N, C-alpha and C positions, 0 to 999 in steps of 0.2 A: 504493500500500500504506500509506504513512504517513497519507494522508487517511482511509482505511478504519479504521486503528487509532485515530486521533484521534476519529473519530465513534463507533465502537462501544465503545471501551475507556475513553474519557475524557468526551467531551461528552454522551453518552447513557448513561453507566455506570449500572448498577443493582446494584452490587456489595454492597449492604447485606445483612446477615444478620438473624436474628430480633431481636437486641438492638443493632443499629446501623442507621443510616439515611443515605440520600443526601439532601442539601438543596441546592436551587438558590437562590442569593442574587444576583440580577441577572446579572452576567457571570461568576459563579463557581459551580462545583459542588464541594461538599465532602462528605467522608465523616465522620460524627460517631458517636462511641461513648463509652464510659466511660474512666476514667483508664488502664486497662491495655489498651485497644483502640487500633487505629490510627486516629488522627484526622488528616485531611489535606485540603488543597485539591488536587483531582485535575485540574481544568480551569479555565482562565480565558481570557477574551478582553478584554485590556486594551490601552489606548493610553497615550501619554505624559501625556495630560491627566487620566486618572482612576486611574492605577495606584497612586499613593501613598495616595489616599483608600480605595481598595478594600483594599489591604494593611492599612491601619489598622483597617478595619472587621472584617477576619478576625482580627486580633490581639485586638481587643476581644471578639469573639464567643467565641473559644476561651479567652481569658483569663477570661471570666465562668464558663466551665465548669471552670476550674482544671486544664486538661489540656495536655500537650505536643502540638504538632501539626506536621505536615510540609507544606511547600508543595512539591509534586512538580513541579519545573521542568524542562521539556524544552528542548533546544537551539534549537528553532524557535519557541518561545513569544514573544509580544510583550508589551510593547516589548522591544527588543533589550537594554536595560540592566536588565531586570527583576531579574536576580540581584543587581546592585549595589543596587537599591532595597530588596530583601529584607534584605541585609546592613545597610543603613542603618537599617532598622526593627528591628534586634536579632536577626535570624535568624543561625544558624551553618550554613555550608555543609559537607556531608559529601562523601565521595568521588564524583566524577563517574563514571557508568557509561554503557555503550553500549546503546541500545535495539536489540535484534536480533530478527528474525522469521524463522522457517523454515516453509516449506510442507511439511507432514508427508510428503506423497507423494513429495517430491523429496529427502528427507534421506538421508544415508549413515550408517546407524545400526547395522550389524552389529558385534557386539562380544561378548567373553567376559570373565567375571570371573576373577580369579586363583583358583588352587586354594585351597579352604578358605574362600572368601569367598562370602557369600550376601546377596541383597537381599530384604528383607521389607517388606510393607506394614504400617504402624502402625495398630493398631485399639483400643488400650487405654492406660491410664495408664503401664503398665510400658514399653510401646513408645515412648511420648512421652518418658519419661525417658532411654531409650537414644538417641533422636534428638537430644535436647537436649545430652546429653553429647558426642555426635559433633560437634555444632555448636560447642560450647565448645572442643573440641580443634582444630577446623578454623580457627576465627576468633579464638580467644584472648580471648573476652569472654563475660560472663554471658549465658545464654540463657533467663532466666526469662520474658522476653516470648514466646519461642517455646513454652515449656511452656503458658503461658496461652492463646495463640492456638490451638494444635493441640488441647488438651484441650477448649476451648470449641467448636471446630469439630466435633470428634467427638461432643460432646454435643448440639449444636444442629442440625447439618447433616451427619449421618454419611453420607448419600447423596452429598454433594458434597466429602467429605474424602479427599484422596489424599496422605497423608504416608508417607514411606519411610525406612528405616534400612538401612545396609549393615554387616554384622557379619563380622569375621574371628574365627572361633570364637565366643566370647561377647563379644568386644570391639567396641564401636561405633566405626567408623572413618569413616563418612560418612552423610549424610542429606540429604533434600530433600523438597519438597512440590510439589503441583500444585493450582492453583486453577482451577476451571471457571467460565465466565461464560455462563450460559444466555442464548440469544437473540443470541449473537455467533458469530463464526467462530474465536475465539481461546481458548486456555487459557494460563495463566501458569505458568512454571516458576520456582520460588523456592528459595533455599538452595543446595543442591549443593556444600556445603563438605566437604572431605576432609582428614583428619589429615595433617600434612606428610609423615610417613614412608610414607604410602600413596598419595601422588600419583604420576601418571605410569604407573598400572597399569590404566587403562581404567575405573575406577570411576565417574567423573563421566559418561563417555560411556554407560555402562550405565544410569545413572539417567535420562539424557535418553531413551534408547531405550525404557525401560520406560514412562515417562510418555507418550511419543509413541504407543506401541502402544495404551495405554488411551484417550488422546484421540481417536485414529482410530476406535476401536471405538464411542466415544460420538458420533461424527459431526462432530467438529471438524476444521478445515482447517489452522489455523496454530498454531505454538508461539511464545510471546513470552517473552523473557528480558531482564532488566536485567543486562548482563554486566559483570563486573569485567575489569580488564586481564589477569587470569590466565585467565579462562574464555573471553574473546573469541576468541583464536586457535583454541581447540578447537571452538567453535561454528562458526567460519568454515569449518573443515575439514569439518564435518558438513553444511554447506550453508546455514547461516543467513546473512542479509544484515543489515548495519548500516543503520538508518533514521535515527537521531538520537542525541542524548545525553540523559541524565536525571540530575539532581542533586537530592538531598534537601536542602532548607533547613529547619532545625529551629528552632522557637521554644519555648523552655521556658516553663512557666507562671510568672507573677509570684509572688514570695514574698509571702504575706499576713501582715501583722503581727497 
């Protein structure tokens, strides 16, 4: 399963949209966009002899674009000390998460939302704002990047946009999105943040179930999640398996004088 994920979702990824692109640079595959887009190295095949030079080249490349970028490092990537090399090159490591995959047909997804709570698909700017507010309550940080990403996706690729918000009355309490990857067996589940006072009520599970239903209808076989320590136990109970870990290493753009 891990080999299938690496091949379809990383090494042969075609995740680019109308205004972003995938670029192969030797043993590296990178996702390239504008300053508000996700810029990243998604795949690399490095060894101890070439790792530092390849890292330096990616820093140079994204530095010339003036954008922040992420080196998405998985626990099984090589060389074994790649994370230390990224730190030495000026990257900052964020929270490590667990790569989890579930086969949709085998997941235990039956659930009910609490009374007075409803799940809605986001289709317009007003819905995006509710979704972003839910994210800010759940994670305690600004969600302008989410506003940009979801609005852009709804504008450029509405047929592939699957954002959701959960409302208690008119109050946004949770949100999540699903990215589909045509030509693969996988969809990606992202977000899934719930306001602290609404946790433990089945909302996250309901969001997983709704996205799984849509993914199955679209013909996909697997759900993929980068799980936090908080969501990992829930996903395990639903039938997901842990395949590896993933850590974002972030390189801020150099300050220009």
